[in-house]
C-alpha positions in Angstrom: -2.1 -1.7 17.6 -2.0 -2.5 13.9 0.1 -0.1 11.8 -0.7 0.9 8.2 1.4 2.9 5.7 -0.6 4.5 3.0 1.6 5.5 0.0 0.2 7.7 -2.7 1.4 10.9 -4.4 -2.2 12.3 -4.2 -3.1 13.7 -0.7 -6.8 13.3 -1.8 -6.3 9.6 -2.5 -4.6 9.1 0.9 -7.5 11.0 2.6 -10.1 8.8 0.8 -8.4 5.6 1.8 -8.2 6.8 5.4 -11.9 7.6 5.4 -12.8 4.3 4.0 -10.8 2.2 6.5 -13.0 0.5 9.1 -12.9 1.8 12.6 -10.2 0.3 14.7 -7.0 0.9 16.6 -4.7 1.7 13.7 -1.4 3.6 13.7 -1.7 5.2 10.2 1.3 6.8 8.5 1.3 8.4 5.1 4.0 8.8 2.4 3.7 10.9 -0.7 6.3 9.0 -2.8 8.4 5.9 -2.9 11.5 7.3 -1.2 9.4 8.6 1.7 7.7 5.2 2.0 11.0 3.4 2.2 12.3 5.9 4.9 9.1 5.5 7.0 9.1 1.7 6.6 12.7 1.5 7.7 11.9 3.7 10.8 8.9 1.6 11.8 7.9 -1.4 9.8 4.1 -1.3 9.1 2.0 -4.3 9.4 0.5 -3.5 6.0 1.4 -1.1 3.2 -1.2 0.2 0.8 0.8 1.3 -2.2 -0.1 3.2 -5.3 1.7 2.4 -8.6 1.7 5.6 -10.5 3.9 8.1 -8.7 6.6 10.5 -9.9 10.2 9.6 -9.2 10.2 6.1 -7.8 7.0 4.4 -9.0 5.1 1.7 -7.1 6.8 -1.2 -8.9 10.3 0.1 -7.9 9.1 0.9 -4.3 7.6 -2.6 -4.0 10.8 -4.2 -5.1 12.8 -2.2 -2.6 10.4 -2.9 0.2 10.6 -6.6 -0.4 14.4 -6.4 -0.6 14.4 -4.5 2.7 11.9 -6.9 4.3 10.9 -10.1 2.4 8.0 -10.4 4.9 6.6 -7.0 4.1 2.9 -7.1 3.4 2.0 -4.9 0.5 -1.4 -4.4 -1.1 -1.3 -2.3 -4.3 -4.2 0.2 -4.6 -4.2 1.6 -8.1 -6.2 2.8 -11.1 -3.8 0.8 -13.3 -5.7 -2.5 -13.4 -4.1 -3.9 -16.6 -3.4 -7.6 -16.4 0.3 -6.9 -17.1 0.6 -4.6 -14.1 -1.3 -7.1 -11.9 1.1 -9.9 -13.0 4.1 -7.7 -12.3 3.1 -6.6 -8.8 2.3 -10.2 -7.9 5.7 -11.3 -9.2 7.3 -8.6 -7.1 5.6 -9.9 -4.0 2.4 -7.9 -3.5 -0.4 -9.8 -1.7 -3.1 -8.5 -4.0 -4.1 -5.5 -6.2 -7.3 -3.6 -5.6 -8.6 -1.0 -8.0 -9.0 2.7 -7.3 -11.2 4.1 -5.9 -11.2 1.3 -3.3 -14.5 0.2 -1.8 -14.8 0.3 2.0 -15.9 -3.4 2.1 -12.8 -4.4 0.1 -10.5 -2.5 2.5 -12.2 -4.1 5.4 -11.6 -7.6 3.9 -8.0 -6.7 3.2 -7.4 -5.6 6.8 -9.1 -8.7 8.2 -7.1 -11.0 6.0 -3.6 -9.5 6.2 -3.7 -7.4 9.4 -6.0 -9.2 11.9 
């Protein structure tokens, strides 16, 4: 079973992403902030992390850096409303696989799962 970790401070955003995921045998866990993400990832490494950038406390950039330090093989796709080219360049530099804009489209999420979590 593939495992996903959805990280977003907005419960509504997490719910939307969950609803847009294609059907399949997924073990889906959710984190409301960066610290919770790191704790959950350490407990059970997810096959794919869907990570928001704009969160209080530890933002997505810092969370991504810590995830990659913890596990250089961590697969992280950033899902954010911050689609500035500087943000995209920074997340790619930090090791994200790709950045997709919010709100995500079901087709894009399906492609992401097929590509990184077959």
